[in-house]
C-alpha positions in Angstrom: 53.7 -152.7 75.1 52.5 -149.4 76.1 49.1 -149.2 77.4 47.0 -146.6 75.7 45.0 -143.7 77.8 41.8 -143.4 78.0 41.5 -139.7 78.9 38.0 -139.7 79.2 38.3 -142.5 81.7 41.0 -140.8 83.6 39.3 -137.3 83.8 36.0 -139.1 84.8 38.1 -140.9 88.0 39.6 -137.4 88.8 36.1 -135.8 88.5 34.6 -138.7 90.4 37.3 -138.5 93.5 36.7 -134.5 93.6 32.9 -134.7 93.5 33.2 -137.3 96.3 34.9 -134.9 98.4 32.9 -131.7 97.5 29.8 -133.4 99.3 27.6 -131.8 101.7 29.9 -132.2 104.8 32.5 -130.5 102.6 30.2 -127.1 102.3 29.5 -127.2 106.1 32.9 -127.8 107.4 34.1 -125.3 104.8 31.4 -122.4 106.6 32.0 -123.4 110.4 35.5 -123.4 110.3 35.9 -120.1 108.2 33.9 -118.7 110.9 35.6 -120.1 113.7 39.5 -119.3 112.1 38.6 -116.1 109.7 41.4 -115.5 106.8 43.7 -117.6 108.8 41.3 -120.5 107.3 43.8 -120.0 104.3 46.8 -121.3 105.8 44.7 -124.7 107.0 43.5 -124.9 102.7 47.1 -124.6 101.6 48.9 -127.0 104.3 46.3 -129.5 103.2 46.4 -128.7 99.7 50.1 -130.2 99.8 48.7 -133.0 102.6 46.2 -134.5 100.0 48.3 -134.1 97.0 51.0 -136.8 98.6 48.4 -138.7 100.0 46.4 -139.2 96.7 49.8 -139.4 94.5 51.2 -142.3 96.5 47.4 -144.2 97.1 46.9 -143.9 93.4 50.3 -144.7 91.7 50.5 -147.9 94.1 47.5 -149.0 93.5 47.5 -148.5 89.5 51.3 -150.0 90.0 49.7 -153.6 91.8 46.8 -153.8 89.7 44.5 -154.7 92.7 42.2 -152.8 94.9 43.4 -151.4 98.2 42.3 -154.3 100.4 44.0 -156.9 98.5 47.4 -154.9 98.6 46.3 -154.9 102.7 46.0 -158.2 102.7 49.1 -158.9 101.0 50.8 -156.7 103.4 49.8 -157.9 106.2 46.9 -161.0 106.3 43.5 -159.6 107.7 45.0 -156.3 107.3 42.5 -155.5 104.3 39.1 -156.8 105.8 40.2 -154.4 108.7 40.7 -151.2 106.0 37.6 -152.2 104.4 35.7 -152.3 107.5 37.2 -148.9 108.5 36.4 -147.6 104.9 32.5 -148.9 105.0 32.0 -147.7 107.6 33.0 -144.5 107.2 31.6 -144.5 103.7 28.1 -145.5 105.3 28.1 -142.6 107.7 28.9 -140.1 104.7 26.4 -141.5 102.6 24.0 -140.8 105.1 25.0 -137.0 105.4 24.9 -136.9 101.5 21.7 -138.1 101.1 20.4 -135.7 103.6 22.2 -132.8 101.9 21.1 -133.8 98.3 17.2 -133.4 99.9 18.4 -130.5 101.3 18.6 -129.3 98.4 15.7 -130.4 96.5 13.7 -128.8 99.7 15.6 -125.4 99.0 14.9 -126.0 94.9 11.2 -126.9 95.2 9.8 -126.6 98.7 9.4 -130.1 99.3 10.6 -131.7 102.7 14.0 -133.0 103.0 12.6 -136.1 103.4 10.8 -136.4 99.9 14.0 -134.8 98.4 15.9 -137.7 99.9 13.8 -140.2 98.8 13.9 -138.5 95.4 17.8 -137.9 95.2 18.2 -141.8 95.9 16.0 -142.9 93.0 18.3 -141.1 90.8 21.4 -142.3 92.0 20.3 -145.4 91.7 19.2 -145.2 88.5 22.9 -144.3 87.4 24.0 -147.5 88.5 21.3 -149.7 87.0 21.5 -148.1 83.9 23.5 -150.4 81.5 26.7 -148.2 80.8 26.4 -147.6 84.6 30.6 -146.3 84.1 30.1 -144.0 81.4 27.3 -142.8 83.2 28.8 -142.3 86.1 31.9 -140.4 84.7 29.5 -138.0 82.8 27.5 -137.6 85.9 30.7 -136.4 87.9 32.3 -134.4 85.2 28.3 -132.4 85.2 28.1 -132.2 88.2 31.6 -130.9 89.3 31.7 -128.2 86.4 28.1 -127.0 88.1 29.5 -126.9 91.9 32.6 -125.0 90.7 30.4 -122.4 88.3 28.1 -121.6 91.1 30.7 -121.1 94.1 32.4 -118.6 91.4 29.3 -116.6 91.7 29.5 -116.4 95.3 32.8 -115.6 95.7 32.7 -112.8 93.6 29.3 -111.6 94.8 30.4 -111.9 98.4 33.5 -109.2 98.0 35.8 -110.7 100.1 39.2 -109.4 101.8 41.6 -111.4 99.1 44.7 -109.5 100.5 44.3 -110.4 104.2 43.2 -114.0 102.8 46.7 -113.9 100.8 48.7 -112.9 103.8 47.1 -115.3 106.3 47.4 -118.1 103.9 51.5 -118.0 105.1 50.8 -116.1 108.3 48.1 -117.1 110.3 47.2 -115.6 113.9 45.1 -119.0 114.6 45.3 -122.5 113.9 43.1 -125.3 114.6 43.9 -129.2 114.5 40.7 -130.5 114.0 40.4 -128.0 111.2 43.3 -129.5 109.4 42.2 -133.1 110.5 38.6 -132.9 109.3 39.4 -130.8 106.0 42.2 -133.4 104.9 40.0 -136.5 106.0 37.0 -134.8 103.7 39.0 -134.6 101.0 41.3 -137.3 101.1 40.2 -139.3 104.0 38.0 -142.8 104.3 37.0 -143.9 100.9 37.6 -140.7 99.3 40.9 -141.0 97.5 40.2 -144.4 96.8 37.2 -143.7 94.5 39.4 -142.7 91.5 41.8 -145.0 91.8 39.2 -147.7 92.0 37.9 -146.4 89.2 41.1 -146.7 86.9 41.3 -149.9 88.2 38.0 -151.2 87.0 38.3 -149.1 83.5 41.6 -151.0 83.2 43.7 -147.9 83.3 46.8 -149.3 85.1 50.1 -150.6 85.0 53.5 -148.7 85.3 53.6 -147.1 81.5 50.0 -145.4 82.7 51.9 -143.4 85.6 52.2 -140.4 83.7 48.6 -140.3 83.0 47.7 -141.7 86.7 49.6 -138.7 88.1 47.5 -136.0 86.0 44.6 -137.8 86.9 45.4 -137.5 91.1 46.6 -134.2 90.9 43.6 -133.0 88.4 41.3 -134.6 91.4 43.0 -132.4 93.8 43.0 -129.2 92.0 39.0 -129.4 91.3 38.6 -130.2 95.4 40.9 -127.6 96.3 39.6 -125.1 93.7 36.0 -125.4 95.1 37.5 -125.4 98.5 39.2 -121.9 97.8 36.5 -120.5 96.2 33.7 -121.6 99.1 36.3 -120.4 101.7 36.3 -116.8 100.0 32.6 -116.6 99.9 32.4 -117.7 103.6 34.8 -115.2 103.9 33.4 -112.5 102.3 30.5 -112.7 104.6 31.6 -113.2 108.0 34.3 -110.3 107.7 31.0 -108.1 107.4 30.3 -109.1 110.9 27.4 -111.3 109.9 26.7 -114.7 111.9 26.3 -117.7 110.3 23.0 -119.9 111.1 24.6 -123.2 113.1 21.3 -125.1 111.9 22.7 -124.5 108.4 26.2 -122.7 108.4 26.5 -123.3 104.3 23.3 -122.0 103.9 24.0 -119.0 105.0 27.0 -118.4 103.2 24.5 -118.0 100.1 22.0 -116.4 101.5 23.8 -113.5 103.1 26.1 -112.9 100.1 22.5 -112.7 97.5 19.8 -113.0 99.3 16.9 -115.2 98.0 18.7 -115.6 94.6 21.6 -117.0 96.3 19.5 -119.5 98.7 18.1 -120.8 95.4 21.9 -121.2 94.2 22.8 -123.0 97.5 20.0 -125.5 97.1 21.2 -126.4 93.6 24.7 -126.6 94.8 24.3 -128.9 97.9 22.0 -131.3 95.8 24.6 -131.5 93.1 27.3 -131.7 96.3 24.6 -134.5 97.7 24.0 -136.6 94.9 27.3 -137.0 93.2 28.9 -137.6 96.6 25.8 -140.4 97.3 27.5 -141.7 93.7 30.9 -141.8 94.8 30.6 -142.9 98.6 28.0 -146.2 97.3 30.7 -147.2 94.7 33.9 -146.9 96.7 32.3 -148.3 99.5 31.2 -151.6 97.8 34.6 -151.6 95.7 36.3 -152.4 99.0 34.5 -155.6 99.8 33.4 -157.0 96.4 36.7 -159.2 95.9 36.2 -160.8 99.1 33.3 -163.2 97.6 32.4 -163.9 94.1 28.9 -163.4 95.3 29.6 -159.9 96.1 30.8 -159.5 92.8 28.7 -160.9 90.8 25.9 -159.0 92.5 28.1 -155.9 92.7 25.0 -153.5 91.4 22.5 -154.9 93.8 24.5 -154.6 96.4 25.2 -150.3 95.6 21.7 -150.1 95.0 20.6 -151.2 98.8 23.7 -149.3 100.3 21.7 -146.3 98.9 18.6 -147.4 100.1 19.7 -148.4 103.6 21.7 -144.6 103.6 18.3 -143.0 102.7 16.6 -145.3 105.4 18.5 -144.7 108.6 18.7 -140.6 107.3 14.8 -140.9 107.9 14.9 -142.6 110.6 18.0 -140.1 112.4 18.0 -137.2 110.6 19.8 -133.8 111.7 23.0 -134.8 109.9 25.3 -131.4 110.5 27.2 -132.8 113.4 27.2 -136.0 111.4 29.5 -134.6 108.6 31.6 -132.8 111.0 32.1 -136.1 113.0 32.6 -137.9 110.4 35.2 -135.5 107.8 37.6 -136.1 111.4 36.8 -139.8 111.4 38.1 -140.1 108.1 40.9 -138.1 108.8 41.7 -140.6 111.3 41.6 -143.3 108.8 43.8 -141.7 106.7 47.1 -142.6 108.2 46.1 -146.2 108.1 45.3 -146.5 104.7 48.4 -144.4 103.8 50.7 -146.0 106.2 49.8 -149.6 104.2 50.0 -148.3 100.4 53.8 -147.5 101.6 54.7 -150.5 102.9 53.3 -152.3 99.9 55.3 -150.0 97.8 58.6 -151.8 99.3 57.0 -155.5 98.6 57.8 -157.1 95.2 55.4 -159.8 95.3 52.5 -156.3 95.2 54.4 -154.5 92.8 56.9 -156.1 91.1 59.7 -154.3 89.6 58.3 -150.7 90.8 61.0 -148.8 92.5 58.9 -146.0 94.1 60.4 -142.6 94.2 62.3 -142.0 97.4 60.4 -138.2 97.8 57.2 -139.7 97.6 58.0 -142.3 99.9 59.5 -139.4 102.5 56.6 -137.2 102.2 54.2 -139.8 102.6 55.3 -140.8 105.8 55.7 -137.2 107.0 51.9 -136.7 106.1 51.0 -140.3 108.0 53.3 -138.7 111.1 51.5 -135.4 111.0 47.7 -136.8 110.6 48.5 -139.4 113.8 50.1 -136.2 115.8 47.1 -133.8 114.3 44.1 -136.6 115.2 46.0 -137.1 119.0 45.8 -133.3 119.4 41.9 -133.5 118.5 41.3 -136.0 120.4 43.3 -134.2 123.2 40.9 -130.9 122.5 37.9 -133.3 122.5 38.3 -134.6 125.9 39.4 -131.0 127.3 36.5 -129.5 126.3 34.0 -132.1 127.7 
């Protein structure tokens, strides 16, 4: 029997993934690499969109057909592999969430003048409120959509007022003068690495939007998520390009804030506060939900107390930030870390696509397998290049 699509859930899953991607690290990475590479960063973005879409389509489709979370699929591919993948994703999600909490706190600091720590605590309480609410799934979908639309609208405004050199960006998107392994690894990792690509797919599992009949809708959800994140990345890039092309220097302690402030003065700075708060709080929700979804199938107690464990995850992230602070370097490093996790996660899903005990009679399109394998190889190669660059600069 044909499964009825729930478009509200599918769109919510797309926005959850996109909102998870468009966090404070996303803003910071885009500003930093635009300043480093200039208009040539357009090529990195274009390349990353292609890699993101291939990875996302493979992972979402295989999870939907298998009708199991990624960790259970991984354990069926090779016993114990799911635990290893969950460990990587959970740690990456926790590290990212520290930055997400910090970004949300910084946003409230900019908007209302309260301390970043106070803003982090208030934001954590709001995120916890979403999960305590009886209809948490629906609340999460609505929140992700609202925050996603808000971020894109505000970024569009700043991109417009910064007066970027669009012609040069268009040329450099296919003919770059500079390239960076680290930029590609970090941008792809910050968009579909670690927990991020699984956030939407696991949301579809919870909402029972799975099975072969649902694949056309799953495809649209996966590509919509990449489209939303890519639109936001492009808007932030051209906004930052408009600023740095004038010769202005970004503040290394908060490069993303510099873009907004230099583009539109104090008003732009306040807009940045709203954008980074929306980015931080929506990523807190996405990161907490997905990180816990990777361990909840391992024991009935975790499943039973799923909501309470999510709340504890948010509280621990907030506490660690209040203790450590200074998230900018962490946000860049974790993006690269998630980029290193991606080839492991995608490679496992590609192997699962050819095990009938997992996917039954489903036939994975050959072009998806081949392009997916190419993404795994490219990400391993760029990860190696990044590590070599890092050690050679030490």
